[in-house]
C-alpha positions in Angstrom: 209.7 92.7 162.0 212.2 89.8 161.7 210.2 88.6 158.7 210.3 92.0 157.0 214.1 91.8 157.0 214.5 88.3 156.3 212.0 87.4 153.7 214.6 87.4 151.0 216.8 85.2 153.1 214.1 82.7 153.7 213.3 82.6 149.8 217.0 82.4 149.1 217.2 79.5 151.4 214.5 77.8 149.9 215.9 78.2 146.2 218.9 76.5 147.8 216.8 73.6 149.1 215.1 73.1 145.9 218.2 73.2 143.8 220.3 70.8 146.2 217.6 68.2 146.6 216.5 67.8 142.9 218.0 65.1 140.9 221.3 65.9 139.8 222.1 66.8 136.1 225.4 66.9 134.5 226.9 70.5 135.3 229.0 71.9 132.5 232.8 70.9 132.9 235.8 73.5 133.1 239.2 73.0 132.2 240.4 74.8 135.3 241.5 73.3 138.5 239.0 71.0 140.0 238.1 73.2 142.9 237.0 75.9 140.5 234.7 73.9 138.8 231.3 75.3 137.6 229.8 73.5 140.7 231.9 74.7 143.2 231.6 78.3 142.1 227.7 77.9 142.1 228.1 76.9 145.8 230.2 79.8 146.5 228.0 82.3 144.9 224.8 80.9 146.4 226.2 80.9 150.2 228.0 84.0 149.7 224.5 85.4 148.9 222.8 83.5 151.6 225.2 84.9 154.3 225.4 88.2 153.2 221.8 88.7 153.2 221.2 86.7 156.5 223.7 89.0 158.4 222.1 92.1 156.9 218.6 90.9 157.9 219.9 89.7 161.3 221.6 93.3 162.1 218.6 95.0 160.8 215.7 93.5 162.8 215.0 94.5 166.4 212.7 91.7 167.4 215.7 89.2 168.5 218.7 91.5 170.4 221.2 88.7 170.5 220.6 88.0 166.6 221.0 91.9 166.1 224.4 92.2 168.1 225.8 88.9 166.9 224.3 88.9 163.6 227.4 87.6 161.9 228.3 85.0 163.9 224.7 83.4 163.8 224.6 83.9 160.1 227.6 82.0 159.4 226.7 79.4 161.9 223.2 78.9 160.7 224.3 79.1 157.0 227.0 76.4 157.3 224.5 74.4 159.2 222.1 74.5 156.4 225.0 73.4 154.1 226.1 70.5 156.4 222.5 69.4 156.8 221.8 69.5 152.7 225.2 67.8 152.1 223.9 64.9 154.8 220.5 64.6 153.3 222.2 64.5 149.6 224.4 61.6 151.0 221.2 59.2 151.2 219.6 60.5 148.2 220.2 57.8 145.1 220.9 60.5 142.4 223.0 62.8 145.0 226.2 62.1 147.1 227.9 63.9 150.1 231.3 65.8 148.9 233.7 67.5 151.4 234.5 69.8 148.8 231.2 71.1 148.3 231.2 72.0 152.4 234.4 73.7 151.7 233.0 75.7 148.7 230.1 76.5 150.8 232.1 77.9 153.9 234.1 79.7 151.5 230.9 81.5 150.2 229.8 82.2 153.7 233.0 83.8 154.7 233.2 85.7 151.3 230.0 87.1 152.4 230.9 87.9 155.9 234.0 89.6 154.2 231.9 91.7 151.7 229.4 92.7 154.9 232.9 93.9 156.5 234.1 95.8 153.5 230.6 97.6 152.9 229.2 98.2 156.5 232.4 98.5 158.6 234.4 101.1 156.7 
């Protein structure tokens, strides 16, 4: 039952791991403020989708009661934990680097996913 509702979350998380740990390439530059660069928008988007999918999957499954009733909290905690883990791993890879701004963008993405969940399912 758990896997049924969380398979897309697991696949999305796998995509994030593959993209985040692959050798870096130069990303398109934008003329806007540095926090709104293509890289930061991509981080926000990926973690927005991850957190939203995770919340929905946790809330729909019935196997783990605590995840069902506190899905939002655990989804944000797990998604941000994944984000922190990936940034720490990137810090030791030769072609990557640890960036606090990426962590901030990931957190904003997680919180945006939570906000959209509340707008859709709580109204």
